[in-house]
N, C-alpha and C positions, 0 to 999 in steps of 0.2 A: 821608510827607508827601504832602498833596492840593493841587492848584494851584484856583484859582479865577478864572474870567474874566467880566468881566460886558459882556453883549451888548445888543441893542435892546429884550429881554424880560426883562431883570433880570441878578441873579448866578446863574450856573449852574455844575455841578462840573466841570472838565476830567478825562475819564476816563486823560488820558494820563499823569498821576504815577505816581511811583514809590514803593513801600513802603520803599527802603532810604535814602531822605533825598536822593535825588539832585533832585527835583524836576523832572524832565523832562518835556516835551511829546512827543507822538507822531514827530514830525518830529527832533527832538534826539534821541532814542532812536534812532531808524532811521541820521542819521548817525554817531553813536557804534558802533551794531550794524556797518554797513557798513565802518567805519574798521577796525573789531577783526577782521570777517571778510577783509578783503584782505589783513591782515597775518599773519594765519595761513594764508592759502592762500600766499603767498609762502614760508613753511618748506616748505610741503610742494610747492610747485612745483620748488623745488631739488633735492630728493630725486629726483621722478620726472625730471626733465630728465637727472639724471646716470644713473640707471636706463635710461634711453632709449637714450642716448648707447651706454651698454654694450654692450644689446641690439642696437643697429644696427649696430654694429662687430663683434660676435661672428661674425657670418656671412662676412665678408671675411677672417677668421683661417686660416691652413692646418690648424688641427687640425678645424676645423669640417666639411669634407669627409669626415672619418672616422666622423662621429656614425651612429648609427643610426636607423630610422626612428622607433621612439619619441622620442628626444630631439630630432628634428628638428621635430615636432608638437608636442612641449613647448617649443619655440622658437617656433615660428609664434604657438601660442596665446598664449604671454607675452609677446611683443612686441606685438600686437596688442591685448591688456590693457591695455600700458603707454601705447597711444596712445587708447584709452578713458579711463583714468587722467588723463592730460594734457589731454583734450577736457574733462572733467568740473571740472577744477580751473581751466582757463580760463573756462570759460562762465560762471561769475558777474561776473567783469569785463567779458566781452561784454556781457551780458545789460545789466549797469549804462551801458555805452556806448548800446547802444540805445533804452535807456529814458529817457536823459538829458533832464532839464527836461519831465518828462511828469506828474509828480506822482505816482510809482507808488512812490519809495523804499522806504517798510514793506513792499509788495508783492515788491519786488527783492530784499530783504532775505532774506525768507522764502523765495523762490527758490534764491537763492544759500545758502542754508542747506542744503535740501534736496541741491543740487547738490554740495555740498562733503561731506555725509555718504555719496551715492553714491560719490564718490572715493574716499573714505576704504576704502570696501568695495572698490571696483576694484583700489586699491592693495595692499590686504591680498593680492588673490588675485595680483598682480603678484609680489610678493614672494616669495609661495609656491612660486609657478612658476618664480621665478630660481633659488631655493635648491634646489629639485626637479631644474632642469637642470643647475646646476655640479656638484650631489654625485651625478647619475648619471653624469656623465662623468668626474669625479674618483676617486670610490669605488665607486658602484654603486646598482643601481637599488633594492633592499632599505632599505640606510640612508637611502637620498635620499628614498624614499616618508615613512619614518617621522620624519625630521626635517623635511622641508616640512610633515606634517601638526600638527607640535608648533610649528613658525614660526606657522600658520596659528590656532592655537588660542592661543597668546599674544598675538599681535597683537589678535585678537577680544577678547581679556580687558581688554588694556590701553586698546583704543580705545573698546568699546563697553558692556561688562560693568563695569568699574572707575567710568565716573561715575553709576552707577544710583544707589547710596547716597546721593551729592549730591543728585539729583534728588528722592529720598525726603524729604531734610532741608529742603529750599526752604520758606521763612518764608512763610505765608500773608500775605494783604495784610488789615490791622485795616480797613479800610472798603472791603470788596467792590462794584464797581460791579453793578447787577442785571443788566447786559447783558453782564458779562465771562463767557465760554466758560468760561475756565479758572479760575474761582473767585476770580481777581483775585490769581494769586501773583505775587510778585515777582521774576521771572526774566526772561530775556533770550531767550524763545524766540519771542519776535515779539509783533506788536501785537494787541489784540481787534477785533473788528470797528466799534467804537467807535472807538478809535485810528485805523483804516484810514478810516473815515467823515471825522474829525475832520482827519486828513493830505491829503486830496484838495484842497491848496491852492498854487499855484505854489511849487517849491521845486527846488535844485540836481540832483535827480534827475530 
């Protein structure tokens, strides 16, 4: 579906429309994408908070005093990774607050998307480090290393490789705009440059 607006110079095509039938303008799409992003962040943040709490209290247990040097540094690196992960997942909400009512919601959504993706990578490393630490203490280093490597591979496959076939099947836009950088694909990977130009008007972001 293609939207049209009539301005002072006549009728012109509005490039923020969607090929999937939603008929959204760039600001409407940015609002919806921001809501979806924040909902997804809530799911990830809950797991990170639980993991961080577990790691934080682990150093105060009696058994922690008997860990060797390798296990101690594994714990330190994993704890710091959990802090970085939590920071990346909170950052999109913080950026949204800082840029509130500045008319840059499409850019805010794009930045939040990148931060969320980096957070997923950091979370994969944090979970891998947690498995390595726990299994090293419970079973032994050899089994812990192989299990942690398997966990890392599985997480990368589920989070980053599995969506690739869906991206390849993205429907092309039947009415591509000549200035669209992505060929007019009807996905949610962000607004085009024309969308950002049109979106620079007062909004809730």
